[in-house]
TORVOTI-729205 format. One line per 5 residues: number of its first residue (from 0); their letters; for each residue y, x, z of N, C-alpha, C. Coordinates in Angstrom, 1 decimal. Example, Ala and Ser with C-alpha at 12.3 -4.5 7.8 and 13.67 -1.06 7.14 Angstrom:
REM TORVOTI-729205
0) as) -5.7,13.2,7.8,-4.5,12.3,7.8,-3.3,13.2,7.8 ~ -2.2,12.8,7.1,-1.1,13.7,7.1,0.0,12.9,7.9
END
This chain:
REM TORVOTI-729205
0) milkl) 136.2,182.3,231.2,135.6,180.9,231.4,135.9,180.1,230.1 ~ 137.1,180.2,229.6,137.5,179.5,228.4,136.7,180.0,227.2 ~ 136.6,181.3,227.2,135.8,181.9,226.1,134.4,181.5,226.1 ~ 133.8,181.4,227.3,132.4,181.0,227.4,132.2,179.6,227.0 ~ 133.2,178.7,227.3,133.1,177.3,226.8,133.2,177.2,225.3
5) kyilk) 134.0,178.0,224.7,134.1,178.0,223.3,132.7,178.4,222.6 ~ 132.0,179.3,223.2,130.7,179.7,222.7,129.7,178.6,222.8 ~ 129.8,177.9,224.0,128.9,176.7,224.2,129.1,175.6,223.2 ~ 130.4,175.3,222.9,130.8,174.2,222.0,130.3,174.6,220.6 ~ 130.5,175.9,220.2,130.2,176.4,218.9,128.6,176.3,218.7
10) aafls) 127.9,176.7,219.7,126.4,176.6,219.7,125.9,175.2,219.5 ~ 126.6,174.3,220.2,126.2,172.9,220.1,126.5,172.3,218.7 ~ 127.6,172.7,218.2,127.9,172.3,216.8,126.9,172.8,215.8 ~ 126.6,174.0,215.9,125.6,174.6,215.0,124.2,174.0,215.1 ~ 123.8,173.7,216.4,122.5,173.0,216.6,122.5,171.6,215.9
15) qllfs) 123.6,170.9,216.1,123.7,169.5,215.5,123.7,169.6,214.0 ~ 124.4,170.6,213.4,124.4,170.8,212.0,123.0,171.1,211.5 ~ 122.3,172.0,212.2,120.9,172.3,211.8,120.0,171.1,211.9 ~ 120.1,170.4,212.9,119.2,169.2,213.1,119.5,168.2,212.0 ~ 120.8,168.0,211.6,121.1,167.1,210.5,120.5,167.5,209.2
20) cters) 120.6,168.8,208.9,120.0,169.3,207.6,118.5,169.1,207.6 ~ 117.9,169.4,208.8,116.4,169.3,208.9,116.0,167.9,208.7 ~ 116.8,166.9,209.3,116.4,165.5,209.2,116.5,165.0,207.7 ~ 117.6,165.5,207.0,117.7,165.1,205.6,116.6,165.7,204.7 ~ 116.1,166.9,205.1,115.1,167.6,204.3,113.7,166.9,204.5
25) leprp) 113.5,166.2,205.6,112.3,165.5,205.9,112.2,164.1,205.3 ~ 113.4,163.6,204.8,113.4,162.3,204.1,112.5,162.3,202.9 ~ 111.7,161.3,202.7,110.8,161.3,201.5,111.6,161.2,200.2 ~ 111.2,161.9,199.2,111.8,161.8,197.9,111.4,160.6,197.2 ~ 112.3,159.9,196.4,111.9,158.7,195.7,110.9,159.0,194.6
30) epepv) 109.9,158.1,194.5,108.8,158.3,193.5,109.5,158.2,192.1 ~ 109.1,159.1,191.2,109.6,159.0,189.8,109.1,157.7,189.1 ~ 109.9,157.2,188.2,109.5,156.1,187.4,108.3,156.4,186.5 ~ 107.2,155.6,186.5,106.1,155.9,185.7,106.5,155.8,184.2 ~ 105.9,156.7,183.4,106.2,156.8,182.0,105.0,156.2,181.2
35) pirlf) 105.2,155.1,180.5,104.1,154.5,179.7,103.6,155.3,178.6 ~ 102.4,155.3,178.3,101.8,156.0,177.1,102.0,155.2,175.9 ~ 102.6,155.8,174.9,102.7,155.2,173.6,101.9,155.9,172.5 ~ 101.0,155.2,171.9,100.1,155.8,170.9,100.3,155.4,169.5 ~ 100.2,156.3,168.6,100.4,156.0,167.2,99.0,156.2,166.5
40) tgirt) 98.8,155.4,165.4,97.5,155.5,164.8,97.6,155.2,163.3 ~ 96.4,155.2,162.6,96.3,154.9,161.2,94.8,155.0,160.9 ~ 94.4,154.8,159.6,93.1,154.9,159.1,93.0,155.8,157.9 ~ 92.2,156.8,158.0,92.0,157.7,156.9,90.9,157.2,156.0 ~ 91.1,157.1,154.7,90.0,156.9,153.7,90.0,158.2,152.9
45) ratvd) 89.1,158.2,151.9,89.1,159.4,151.0,90.4,159.6,150.3 ~ 91.1,158.6,150.0,92.4,158.8,149.2,93.6,158.4,150.0 ~ 93.6,157.5,150.9,94.8,157.0,151.5,94.7,156.9,153.0 ~ 95.8,156.6,153.7,95.8,156.3,155.1,96.2,154.8,155.2 ~ 95.4,153.9,155.7,95.7,152.5,155.8,96.2,152.2,157.2
50) vfgdt) 96.5,151.0,157.5,97.0,150.6,158.8,96.1,149.4,159.3 ~ 96.2,149.2,160.6,95.4,148.2,161.3,96.3,146.9,161.3 ~ 95.6,145.8,161.6,96.3,144.5,161.8,95.7,143.8,163.0 ~ 96.3,143.9,164.2,95.8,143.2,165.4,94.3,143.4,165.6 ~ 93.9,144.7,165.5,92.5,145.0,165.6,92.1,145.6,167.0
55) pvcva) 91.1,145.0,167.7,90.7,145.6,169.0,90.1,147.0,168.8 ~ 90.6,147.9,169.6,90.0,149.3,169.6,89.8,149.7,171.0 ~ 89.2,150.9,171.2,89.0,151.5,172.5,89.5,153.0,172.4 ~ 90.0,153.4,173.5,90.5,154.8,173.6,89.8,155.5,174.8 ~ 88.9,156.4,174.6,88.3,157.2,175.7,89.3,158.2,176.3
60) ygvrt) 89.3,158.3,177.6,90.2,159.2,178.3,89.5,160.2,179.2 ~ 90.2,161.3,179.5,89.6,162.3,180.4,90.7,163.3,180.7 ~ 90.4,164.1,181.7,91.4,165.1,182.1,90.9,166.5,181.7 ~ 89.8,166.6,181.0,89.3,167.8,180.4,88.8,167.5,179.0 ~ 89.0,168.5,178.1,88.7,168.3,176.7,87.2,168.1,176.6
65) gqydg) 86.8,167.1,175.8,85.4,166.8,175.5,84.7,166.0,176.6 ~ 85.4,165.8,177.7,84.7,165.1,178.8,85.5,163.8,179.1 ~ 84.9,162.7,179.0,85.6,161.4,179.1,85.1,160.6,180.4 ~ 86.1,160.2,181.1,85.8,159.5,182.4,85.7,158.0,182.2 ~ 86.0,157.4,181.1,86.0,156.0,180.8,86.8,155.7,179.6
70) swdgi) 87.1,154.4,179.3,87.8,154.0,178.1,88.8,152.9,178.4 ~ 89.8,152.8,177.6,90.8,151.8,177.8,90.7,150.9,176.5 ~ 91.0,149.6,176.7,91.1,148.7,175.6,92.5,148.7,175.0 ~ 92.6,148.5,173.7,93.9,148.4,173.1,93.8,147.5,171.8 ~ 95.0,147.2,171.3,95.2,146.5,170.1,95.9,147.3,169.1
75) atdne) 95.3,147.6,168.0,96.0,148.4,166.9,96.6,147.5,165.9 ~ 97.9,147.7,165.8,98.7,146.9,164.9,99.6,147.8,164.1 ~ 99.6,147.7,162.7,100.3,148.6,161.9,99.9,150.1,162.2 ~ 100.9,150.8,162.8,100.6,152.3,163.1,100.7,152.6,164.5 ~ 100.5,151.6,165.4,100.6,151.8,166.8,99.5,151.1,167.6
80) irlmp) 99.0,151.7,168.7,98.0,151.1,169.6,98.7,150.7,170.8 ~ 98.6,149.4,171.2,99.2,148.8,172.4,98.0,148.8,173.4 ~ 98.1,149.6,174.4,97.1,149.6,175.5,97.2,148.4,176.3 ~ 96.0,147.8,176.7,95.9,146.6,177.4,95.0,146.8,178.7 ~ 95.6,146.8,179.9,97.0,146.8,180.2,97.7,148.1,179.9
85) eryyp) 99.0,148.1,180.1,99.8,149.3,179.9,99.3,150.5,180.8 ~ 99.2,151.7,180.2,98.8,152.9,180.9,99.9,153.9,181.0 ~ 99.8,154.8,182.0,100.9,155.8,182.2,100.5,157.2,182.2 ~ 101.4,158.1,181.9,101.1,159.5,182.0,100.9,159.9,183.5 ~ 100.1,160.9,183.8,99.9,161.4,185.2,101.3,161.9,185.7
90) sdgsa) 101.7,161.5,186.9,103.0,161.9,187.4,103.1,163.3,187.7 ~ 102.0,164.0,187.9,102.0,165.4,188.2,102.2,166.3,187.0 ~ 102.3,165.7,185.8,102.6,166.5,184.6,101.3,167.0,183.9 ~ 100.1,166.7,184.5,98.9,167.2,183.9,98.6,166.5,182.6 ~ 97.7,167.1,181.8,97.4,166.5,180.4,96.3,165.5,180.5
95) lylrg) 96.4,164.5,179.6,95.3,163.6,179.3,94.7,163.9,178.0 ~ 93.4,163.7,177.8,92.7,163.9,176.6,92.2,162.6,176.1 ~ 92.6,162.2,174.9,92.2,160.9,174.4,91.5,161.0,173.1 ~ 90.6,160.0,172.8,89.9,159.9,171.5,89.6,158.4,171.3 ~ 90.1,157.9,170.2,89.9,156.5,169.8,88.6,156.2,169.1
100) yyppa) 88.0,155.0,169.3,86.8,154.7,168.5,86.9,153.2,168.2 ~ 86.1,152.8,167.2,86.1,151.4,166.7,84.7,151.1,166.1 ~ 84.1,149.9,166.4,84.6,148.8,167.2,84.4,149.1,168.7 ~ 85.0,148.3,169.6,84.8,148.5,171.0,83.4,148.4,171.4 ~ 83.0,149.3,172.3,81.6,149.3,172.8,81.6,150.0,174.2
105) pltad) 80.6,149.7,175.0,80.5,150.3,176.3,80.3,151.9,176.1 ~ 81.0,152.6,177.0,80.9,154.1,176.9,80.0,154.6,178.1 ~ 79.0,155.3,177.8,78.1,155.8,178.8,78.7,157.0,179.5 ~ 78.1,157.4,180.6,78.7,158.5,181.5,78.7,159.8,180.7 ~ 77.8,160.0,179.7,77.7,161.2,179.0,78.5,161.1,177.7
110) grlty) 79.4,160.1,177.5,80.3,160.0,176.4,79.6,159.6,175.1 ~ 78.7,158.6,175.2,78.0,158.1,174.0,78.1,156.6,173.9 ~ 78.0,156.1,172.6,78.1,154.7,172.2,76.9,154.4,171.4 ~ 76.4,153.2,171.5,75.3,152.8,170.7,75.6,151.5,170.0 ~ 75.3,151.5,168.6,75.6,150.3,167.8,74.3,149.9,167.1
115) rltge) 74.1,148.6,166.8,73.1,148.1,165.9,73.8,147.9,164.5 ~ 73.1,148.3,163.5,73.7,148.2,162.1,73.1,147.0,161.3 ~ 73.9,146.4,160.6,73.4,145.3,159.7,73.9,145.5,158.2 ~ 74.7,146.6,158.0,75.2,146.9,156.7,76.7,146.4,156.6 ~ 77.2,145.7,157.6,78.6,145.2,157.6,79.5,146.0,158.5
120) edlml) 79.0,146.8,159.4,79.8,147.5,160.4,80.6,148.6,159.7 ~ 81.8,148.8,160.2,82.7,149.9,159.8,82.9,150.8,161.1 ~ 82.1,151.8,161.4,82.3,152.6,162.6,83.4,153.6,162.3 ~ 84.3,153.8,163.2,85.4,154.7,163.0,85.7,155.5,164.3 ~ 86.2,156.7,164.1,86.4,157.6,165.3,87.7,158.5,165.0
125) tgeqs) 88.4,158.9,166.0,89.5,159.7,165.8,89.2,161.1,166.4 ~ 90.0,162.1,166.0,90.0,163.4,166.7,90.5,163.3,168.1 ~ 90.2,164.3,168.9,90.8,164.3,170.3,92.2,164.8,170.3 ~ 93.1,164.1,171.0,94.5,164.5,171.2,94.8,164.6,172.6 ~ 95.7,165.5,173.0,96.1,165.7,174.4,97.6,165.4,174.5
130) gslsa) 98.0,164.9,175.6,99.4,164.5,175.8,99.8,164.6,177.3 ~ 101.0,164.8,177.6,101.5,164.8,179.0,102.9,164.4,179.1 ~ 103.5,164.4,180.2,104.9,164.0,180.4,105.8,165.0,179.6 ~ 105.5,166.3,179.6,106.3,167.2,178.9,106.0,167.4,177.4 ~ 104.8,166.9,177.0,104.4,167.0,175.6,103.7,165.7,175.2
135) pfges) 104.4,164.6,175.1,103.8,163.3,174.9,103.1,163.1,173.5 ~ 102.3,162.1,173.4,101.7,161.7,172.1,102.8,161.3,171.2 ~ 102.7,161.5,169.9,103.7,161.2,168.9,103.2,160.6,167.6 ~ 104.0,160.6,166.6,103.7,159.9,165.3,103.1,160.9,164.3 ~ 103.2,162.2,164.5,102.7,163.2,163.6,101.2,163.2,163.6
140) dsqsl) 100.6,163.7,162.5,99.1,163.8,162.5,98.5,164.5,163.6 ~ 99.3,165.6,164.1,98.7,166.4,165.2,98.9,165.8,166.6 ~ 99.6,164.6,166.6,99.8,164.0,167.9,99.3,162.5,168.0 ~ 98.9,162.0,166.9,98.5,160.6,166.8,96.9,160.5,166.7 ~ 96.4,159.2,166.9,95.0,159.0,166.8,94.7,158.4,165.5
145) lyrhl) 94.3,159.2,164.5,94.0,158.8,163.2,92.5,158.5,163.0 ~ 92.1,157.3,162.7,90.7,156.9,162.6,90.2,157.3,161.2 ~ 88.9,157.7,161.2,88.2,158.0,160.0,86.9,157.3,160.0 ~ 86.4,156.9,158.8,85.2,156.2,158.6,84.0,157.2,158.9 ~ 83.0,156.7,159.6,81.8,157.5,159.9,80.6,157.2,159.0
150) ltqli) 80.6,156.0,158.5,79.4,155.5,157.7,79.7,155.8,156.2 ~ 78.6,155.6,155.4,78.7,155.8,153.9,78.7,154.4,153.3 ~ 79.7,154.2,152.4,79.9,152.9,151.8,79.2,152.9,150.4 ~ 78.5,151.8,150.1,77.8,151.7,148.8,78.2,150.5,148.1 ~ 78.6,150.6,146.8,78.9,149.5,145.9,77.9,149.6,144.8
155) ftltv) 77.4,148.4,144.3,76.3,148.4,143.4,76.7,147.9,142.0 ~ 76.3,148.6,141.0,76.5,148.2,139.6,75.2,148.3,138.8 ~ 74.9,147.3,138.1,73.7,147.2,137.3,74.0,147.2,135.8 ~ 73.2,147.9,135.0,73.3,147.8,133.6,71.9,147.6,133.0 ~ 71.8,146.9,131.9,70.5,146.6,131.3,70.5,146.9,129.8
160) eaedt) 69.5,147.6,129.4,69.4,147.9,128.0,68.8,146.8,127.2 ~ 69.6,145.8,127.0,69.1,144.6,126.2,70.2,144.1,125.3 ~ 69.8,143.7,124.1,70.8,143.2,123.1,71.4,141.9,123.5 ~ 70.5,141.0,124.1,70.9,139.7,124.5,70.7,139.5,126.0 ~ 71.8,139.5,126.7,71.7,139.3,128.2,72.1,138.0,128.7
165) galrv) 72.2,137.0,127.8,72.7,135.7,128.2,71.8,135.0,129.2 ~ 70.5,135.2,129.1,69.6,134.5,130.0,69.3,135.3,131.3 ~ 69.7,136.5,131.3,69.4,137.4,132.5,70.2,137.1,133.7 ~ 69.6,137.0,134.8,70.3,136.8,136.1,69.7,137.7,137.2 ~ 70.5,138.2,138.1,70.0,138.9,139.2,69.8,137.9,140.3
170) rslhl) 68.6,137.7,140.8,68.2,136.8,141.8,68.4,137.4,143.2 ~ 68.1,138.7,143.3,68.3,139.3,144.6,68.3,140.8,144.5 ~ 68.9,141.5,145.4,68.9,143.0,145.5,68.9,143.3,147.0 ~ 67.9,144.0,147.5,67.8,144.4,148.9,67.8,145.9,148.9 ~ 68.4,146.4,150.0,68.5,147.9,150.2,67.6,148.2,151.4
175) nglad) 66.7,149.1,151.3,65.8,149.5,152.3,66.2,150.9,152.9 ~ 66.1,151.1,154.2,66.3,152.4,154.8,67.5,152.4,155.7 ~ 68.2,151.3,155.9,69.3,151.2,156.9,68.8,151.4,158.3 ~ 69.4,152.3,159.0,69.0,152.5,160.4,69.3,151.3,161.2 ~ 68.3,150.8,162.0,68.6,149.7,162.9,69.6,149.9,164.0
180) evtls) 69.6,151.2,164.4,70.5,151.6,165.5,71.0,153.0,165.4 ~ 72.3,153.2,165.7,72.8,154.6,165.7,73.5,154.8,167.0 ~ 73.5,156.1,167.5,74.2,156.5,168.7,75.3,157.5,168.3 ~ 76.5,157.3,168.8,77.7,158.1,168.5,78.0,158.9,169.7 ~ 78.0,160.3,169.5,78.5,161.2,170.6,80.0,161.5,170.3
185) laees) 80.8,161.1,171.3,82.2,161.4,171.1,82.6,162.9,171.1 ~ 82.0,163.6,172.0,82.3,165.0,172.1,81.9,165.8,170.9 ~ 80.7,165.4,170.3,80.1,166.1,169.2,80.6,165.5,167.9 ~ 81.2,164.3,167.9,81.7,163.6,166.7,80.5,163.4,165.7 ~ 79.3,163.0,166.2,78.2,162.9,165.4,77.4,161.6,165.6
190) lspge) 76.8,161.1,164.6,76.0,159.9,164.6,74.5,160.3,164.6 ~ 73.7,159.7,165.4,72.3,160.0,165.5,71.5,158.7,165.2 ~ 70.9,158.5,164.1,70.2,157.3,163.8,68.9,157.1,164.6 ~ 68.5,155.9,164.9,67.2,155.7,165.5,66.1,155.8,164.5 ~ 64.9,155.7,165.0,63.7,155.9,164.1,63.4,154.7,163.2
195) rtvsv) 63.8,153.5,163.7,63.5,152.3,163.0,64.5,152.0,161.9 ~ 64.0,151.7,160.7,64.9,151.3,159.6,64.6,149.8,159.2 ~ 65.6,149.2,158.5,65.4,147.8,158.1,65.9,147.7,156.7 ~ 65.5,146.5,156.1,66.0,146.1,154.8,67.1,145.1,154.9 ~ 68.2,145.2,154.2,69.3,144.3,154.2,69.6,143.8,152.8
200) pvyea) 69.9,142.5,152.7,70.3,141.9,151.4,71.7,142.3,151.0 ~ 71.7,142.9,149.8,73.0,143.2,149.2,73.5,141.9,148.5 ~ 72.5,141.2,147.8,72.8,139.9,147.2,71.5,139.1,147.2 ~ 71.6,137.8,147.5,70.4,137.0,147.4,70.9,135.6,147.0 ~ 70.4,135.1,145.9,70.7,133.7,145.4,69.9,132.7,146.2
205) geeae) 70.4,131.5,146.4,69.7,130.5,147.1,68.5,130.0,146.2 ~ 67.8,129.1,146.9,66.6,128.6,146.2,66.9,127.9,144.9 ~ 68.0,127.1,144.9,68.4,126.4,143.7,69.4,127.1,142.8 ~ 69.8,128.3,143.2,70.8,129.0,142.4,70.2,129.8,141.4 ~ 70.9,130.0,140.2,70.3,130.7,139.1,70.4,132.3,139.4
210) glpfd) 71.4,132.7,140.1,71.7,134.1,140.3,72.9,134.5,139.6 ~ 73.2,135.8,139.6,74.4,136.4,139.0,74.2,136.8,137.6 ~ 75.0,136.3,136.6,74.9,136.7,135.2,75.5,138.1,135.0 ~ 75.1,138.7,133.9,75.7,139.9,133.4,76.9,139.6,132.5 ~ 77.9,140.5,132.6,79.0,140.5,131.7,78.7,141.5,130.6
215) gnklt) 78.2,141.0,129.4,77.7,141.9,128.4,76.4,142.5,129.0 ~ 76.3,143.8,129.2,75.1,144.3,129.8,75.4,145.0,131.1 ~ 76.5,144.5,131.8,76.9,145.1,133.1,77.1,144.1,134.1 ~ 76.9,144.4,135.4,77.1,143.5,136.5,77.4,144.4,137.7 ~ 78.6,144.1,138.4,78.9,144.7,139.6,78.7,143.7,140.7
220) lpgyv) 77.9,144.0,141.7,77.7,143.0,142.8,78.9,142.9,143.7 ~ 79.1,141.7,144.2,80.3,141.6,145.1,80.0,142.3,146.5 ~ 81.1,142.7,147.1,81.0,143.3,148.4,80.5,144.7,148.4 ~ 80.1,145.2,149.6,79.6,146.5,149.8,78.7,146.6,151.0 ~ 77.9,147.7,151.1,77.1,147.9,152.3,77.4,149.2,152.9
225) lvqps) 77.4,149.3,154.2,77.7,150.5,155.0,76.4,151.0,155.7 ~ 76.1,152.3,155.4,74.8,152.8,155.9,75.1,154.1,156.6 ~ 74.1,154.6,157.4,74.2,155.9,158.1,74.3,157.0,157.1 ~ 75.0,158.1,157.3,75.0,159.3,156.4,73.6,159.9,156.3 ~ 73.4,160.5,155.1,72.1,161.2,154.9,70.9,160.3,154.9
230) atlti) 71.1,159.0,154.6,70.0,158.1,154.7,69.1,158.2,153.4 ~ 67.8,158.0,153.6,66.9,157.9,152.5,66.7,156.4,152.2 ~ 67.1,156.0,151.0,67.2,154.6,150.6,66.4,154.3,149.4 ~ 66.0,153.1,149.3,65.3,152.5,148.1,65.9,151.1,147.9 ~ 65.7,150.6,146.7,66.2,149.3,146.3,65.0,148.4,145.8
235) dlvls) 65.0,147.1,146.2,64.2,146.1,145.7,65.0,145.1,144.9 ~ 64.7,144.9,143.6,65.5,144.1,142.7,64.6,143.0,142.1 ~ 65.1,141.8,142.0,64.4,140.7,141.3,65.4,140.2,140.2 ~ 64.9,140.2,138.9,65.7,139.9,137.8,65.0,138.7,137.1 ~ 65.7,137.6,136.8,65.2,136.5,136.1,65.5,136.6,134.6
240) vdddr) 64.5,136.3,133.8,64.7,136.4,132.3,64.8,135.0,131.7 ~ 64.4,134.0,132.4,64.5,132.6,131.9,64.4,131.6,133.1 ~ 64.3,130.4,132.8,64.3,129.4,133.8,63.0,129.3,134.6 ~ 62.0,130.0,134.2,60.7,130.0,134.9,60.6,131.1,135.8 ~ 60.6,130.9,137.1,60.6,131.9,138.1,59.3,132.8,138.1
245) thdre) 58.2,132.2,137.5,57.0,133.0,137.5,57.2,134.2,136.5 ~ 58.2,134.1,135.6,58.5,135.2,134.7,59.4,136.3,135.2 ~ 59.9,136.1,136.4,60.9,137.0,137.0,60.3,138.5,137.0 ~ 61.1,139.4,136.7,60.7,140.8,136.8,61.1,141.4,138.2 ~ 60.2,142.0,138.8,60.5,142.6,140.1,60.4,144.1,140.1
250) yralp) 61.4,144.8,140.6,61.4,146.2,140.6,61.5,146.6,142.1 ~ 60.4,147.4,142.6,60.3,147.6,144.0,60.5,149.1,144.3 ~ 61.1,149.4,145.4,61.2,150.8,145.9,61.8,151.7,144.9 ~ 62.9,151.3,144.3,63.6,152.2,143.4,64.4,153.2,144.2 ~ 64.1,154.5,144.0,64.8,155.5,144.9,66.3,155.6,144.5
255) vrfeg) 67.1,155.9,145.6,68.5,156.1,145.4,68.8,157.6,145.6 ~ 69.4,158.2,144.5,69.7,159.6,144.6,71.2,159.8,144.6 ~ 71.6,160.6,145.6,73.1,160.8,145.8,73.6,162.0,145.0 ~ 74.8,161.9,144.4,75.5,163.0,143.9,75.8,164.0,145.0 ~ 75.3,165.3,144.8,75.5,166.3,145.8,74.4,166.4,146.8
260) gegeg) 73.3,165.5,146.7,72.1,165.7,147.4,71.9,164.6,148.5 ~ 73.0,164.2,149.2,72.8,163.2,150.2,74.2,162.4,150.4 ~ 74.1,161.2,151.0,75.3,160.5,151.2,76.1,161.0,152.4 ~ 77.4,161.2,152.2,78.2,161.7,153.3,79.0,160.6,154.0 ~ 79.2,160.8,155.3,79.9,159.8,156.1,81.4,159.8,155.6
265) gtayt) 82.0,158.6,155.6,83.4,158.5,155.2,83.6,158.6,153.7 ~ 82.5,158.5,153.0,82.6,158.6,151.5,82.0,157.3,150.9 ~ 82.7,156.8,149.8,82.2,155.7,149.1,81.5,156.1,147.8 ~ 80.4,155.4,147.5,79.6,155.7,146.3,79.4,154.5,145.5 ~ 79.4,154.6,144.2,78.9,153.6,143.3,77.5,153.8,142.9
270) vrvel) 76.6,152.9,143.3,75.2,153.1,143.0,74.9,152.4,141.7 ~ 74.5,153.2,140.7,74.3,152.6,139.3,72.8,152.5,139.1 ~ 72.4,151.3,138.7,71.0,151.1,138.4,70.9,150.7,137.0 ~ 70.2,151.5,136.2,70.1,151.3,134.7,68.7,150.8,134.5 ~ 68.6,149.5,134.0,67.4,148.8,133.8,67.0,148.9,132.4
275) pdpvi) 65.7,149.0,132.1,65.2,148.9,130.7,65.3,147.5,130.2 ~ 65.1,147.3,128.9,65.0,145.9,128.4,63.8,145.2,129.1 ~ 64.0,144.1,129.8,62.9,143.5,130.6,61.8,142.9,129.7 ~ 62.0,142.8,128.4,60.9,142.4,127.6,59.9,143.5,127.3 ~ 60.3,144.7,127.5,59.3,145.8,127.3,58.3,145.8,128.4
280) pdpve) 57.0,145.7,128.0,56.0,145.5,129.1,55.6,146.8,129.8 ~ 55.8,148.0,129.2,55.4,149.2,129.8,56.4,149.6,130.9 ~ 55.9,150.0,132.1,56.8,150.4,133.2,57.5,151.6,132.9 ~ 58.7,151.7,133.2,59.6,152.9,133.0,60.1,153.3,134.4 ~ 60.2,154.6,134.6,60.7,155.1,135.9,62.2,154.8,136.0
285) ivava) 62.6,154.1,137.0,64.0,153.8,137.2,64.5,154.5,138.5 ~ 65.6,155.1,138.4,66.2,155.8,139.5,67.7,155.3,139.6 ~ 68.1,154.9,140.8,69.5,154.5,141.1,70.2,155.7,141.5 ~ 71.3,156.0,140.8,72.1,157.2,141.0,73.4,156.8,141.7 ~ 73.8,157.5,142.8,75.0,157.2,143.5,76.0,158.3,143.3
290) tvgrw) 77.1,157.9,142.7,78.2,158.8,142.5,79.4,158.5,143.3 ~ 80.2,159.5,143.6,81.4,159.3,144.5,82.4,158.4,143.8 ~ 82.9,157.4,144.6,83.9,156.5,144.1,85.0,156.3,145.1 ~ 85.8,155.2,144.9,86.9,154.9,145.8,86.5,154.0,146.9 ~ 87.0,154.3,148.1,86.6,153.4,149.2,87.2,152.0,149.0
295) qegds) 86.3,151.0,149.2,86.7,149.6,148.9,87.2,149.0,150.2 ~ 88.4,148.5,150.1,89.0,147.8,151.3,88.5,146.4,151.4 ~ 88.8,145.8,152.6,88.3,144.5,152.9,87.9,144.3,154.3 ~ 87.2,143.2,154.6,86.8,142.9,155.9,85.9,144.0,156.4 ~ 86.2,144.6,157.5,85.5,145.8,158.0,84.2,145.4,158.8
300) gsgel) 84.0,144.1,159.0,82.8,143.7,159.8,83.0,143.9,161.2 ~ 82.0,143.5,162.0,82.0,143.7,163.4,80.6,144.1,163.9 ~ 80.5,145.2,164.5,79.2,145.7,164.9,78.6,144.9,166.0 ~ 77.2,144.8,165.9,76.5,144.2,167.0,76.2,145.3,168.0 ~ 76.7,145.1,169.2,76.8,146.2,170.2,75.5,146.2,171.1
305) vdnrs) 75.0,147.4,171.3,73.9,147.5,172.3,74.6,147.8,173.6 ~ 74.6,146.8,174.5,75.4,147.0,175.7,74.6,147.0,177.0 ~ 73.3,147.3,176.9,72.4,147.3,178.0,72.4,148.7,178.7 ~ 73.5,149.4,178.6,73.6,150.7,179.3,74.8,150.6,180.3 ~ 74.7,151.4,181.4,75.8,151.4,182.3,77.0,152.1,181.7
310) aeteq) 78.2,151.6,182.0,79.4,152.1,181.3,80.5,152.1,182.3 ~ 81.5,153.0,182.0,82.7,153.0,182.7,83.8,152.6,181.7 ~ 84.4,151.5,181.9,85.4,151.0,180.9,86.8,150.9,181.5 ~ 87.0,151.1,182.8,88.3,151.1,183.3,88.5,152.3,184.2 ~ 89.7,152.8,184.3,90.0,153.9,185.2,90.1,153.3,186.6
END
């Protein structure tokens, strides 16, 4: 009888112990602390890597390479992108695929952006990077979002074959052939220009202004123009020779020929226009030659966005 009681007590103890362990195993595990995503960035030019200064950018995100579910807003400062609001790595350890673009624009469901061009926009794109809790984004080139220029930058220099250039002034210079609209495919990293092209003023003097004088026989126009790669371009130029505007010399549809065959995206060119002495009455063929130069820094402009498309901008 005593032995039987001992077995009963022992069985009850083991049952209680088993129940206690089972109860503890059913308790919910605490949720892990979310880990914020920290992104590093920069700007690649032909020669250097520059940095941003409080610049609004966008970062497309997805869970599969080349497929983007939407975009996040961010502010790029120095070498870092601060996502607004803060974003976090997936808690299950899966990878995120990110690609940055500038300027901000609505992202369509098939991963495309559309911009209108005026010659001032600086469109930029990064390569795709992946990151996760175990392999986060970092500062190295292989882990950060480095932006590169997509458009072709043009700077204009004029020379004139004249002994006395004191009275000569450039009244206007227009560039013809800029695409009115371009579409950027994030997955393909390619720009597709629309069919319509426009003319943009590189320089235009006011009604009462004399225009820009030559320094000796040379003149470099201020600023620059950004155009789509592989563009077919021409120049319209008006040159004053004295105070009488009826004497102005007009040069129309001067072709622009690029070193290497065509203008490349992310490359700066100096477009050199060599003019004959304007007192020579006989027309002379004039060709503007674009040679590779150094990317000119400065105000990057702000694209006019075509936003009449459905877009996913928030997760």
